[in-house]
C-alpha positions in Angstrom: 18.9 7.2 46.7 18.2 6.5 50.4 20.1 8.4 53.1 22.4 6.3 55.1 23.5 7.8 58.4 27.1 7.3 59.3 28.2 4.6 61.7 29.0 6.2 65.1 32.7 6.3 65.9 32.3 4.1 69.0 30.9 1.3 66.9 33.5 1.3 64.2 36.2 -1.4 64.0 34.6 -3.9 66.4 31.4 -6.0 66.8 28.6 -4.7 69.0 25.2 -5.8 70.3 21.9 -4.0 69.6 22.0 -2.6 73.1 25.4 -1.1 72.5 24.1 0.4 69.3 21.1 1.9 71.0 23.4 3.5 73.6 25.4 5.0 70.7 22.1 6.4 69.2 21.5 3.8 66.5 17.9 2.5 66.6 17.5 -1.3 66.3 15.6 -1.0 63.0 18.6 0.8 61.4 20.8 -2.3 62.1 18.8 -4.0 59.3 19.9 -1.6 56.6 23.0 -2.0 54.4 25.3 0.0 56.7 25.5 -3.0 59.1 25.7 -6.7 58.9 24.8 -9.4 61.4 27.6 -11.7 62.7 25.5 -13.7 65.2 22.2 -13.4 66.9 22.1 -9.8 68.3 25.7 -9.1 67.3 26.5 -6.7 64.5 29.3 -4.9 62.8 29.6 -2.0 60.4 29.2 -3.4 56.8 32.5 -1.7 55.7 34.5 -3.6 58.3 36.5 -6.4 56.7 35.8 -9.9 57.9 38.5 -11.7 59.9 38.9 -14.5 62.4 39.6 -11.9 65.1 36.4 -10.0 64.3 34.4 -13.2 64.4 35.9 -14.2 67.7 35.3 -10.8 69.3 31.7 -11.0 68.1 31.3 -14.6 69.4 32.3 -13.4 72.9 29.5 -10.9 72.9 27.0 -13.7 72.1 27.9 -16.0 74.9 27.5 -15.7 78.7 29.9 -13.5 80.7 33.0 -15.4 81.7 33.1 -17.5 78.6 36.4 -17.9 76.8 37.9 -18.8 73.4 40.6 -21.4 73.2 43.2 -23.0 71.0 43.2 -22.0 67.3 40.4 -19.3 67.8 42.6 -16.3 67.3 
């Protein structure tokens, strides 16, 4: 059985970019294993994190330019 390193505390419970993962010590190649799942282009979350509208909205805000906003029935 392959070894799966634990998800760093600072990446649990929220979406993150590959740059944020690298700052937390997670190499980009490790984001492709079963411990993580991709929400959007360059936006990931720990695989154990339950999916929700809020999680998806927080992830979407990481994928758009700074200053972007969500509106209406997003959250």
